[in-house]
N, C-alpha and C positions, 0 to 999 in steps of 0.2 A: 709555614709553620716548621721549625727545626725540629729534626729527630734528635732524641736523647743519644748521648755519644755511647758508645760500646766498648768496653775494656775487658782485656784478659788481665787477671792478675795471678802472678806466679809466686807462691810464699814458699820459701825455704826456712825450715828450723834447723838451723846448724849448732845452736848451742840452746841448753835448756833457757827458758825465759826470755828469748830472743828471736827477732824475725827479721828477715830480710828478703828482698824478691825484685821483681821487676813489673810494671803495669805497661800493658801493650795497647796502643789504642787500634782497634779492629781496622777503623778506616783507611790510616794512614801507614799501620806498621811501626809507627814511632814507640820506641821502649824508654821508660824512665825507671832507673833502679831506686831503690829505697833500702834503709837500714834500720829503720825504727818504724813503730806505728804512726808517729807523726808525721814523719817523711812520707808514709804512704798516705795518710789523709791529706796531706799537703799536694800530692801528685793528683789525688783523684779530685779535689777541690779547685785546683789549680790556683791555690793562693801561696804567698809566699810563707816560708816558715816563720814561726812565731819566733820573736826577739826572747833567748833564754832570760829567765829572772836571776838577779844577782844572788849570789849565796849571803852576802850581807846586805840588807836594804839600803843602808846607808852608803854603800859603794856608789849608788847611781849618782848621788848629789856630790859627791866629791868631784867629779871629773868636770 
């Protein structure tokens, strides 16, 4: 049985309403930076970042 991975999450608040930091995997020491809460979640879940939604939904059909 695999043990759950352990992380150290360092969060820095450099501006109001903004987060950034780094996630460090305890076992390997690998560090992954993040600049938004979505990027943080992506690092922790190891999923690619979601595709941004178009400002105008019709733009998606034009290409």
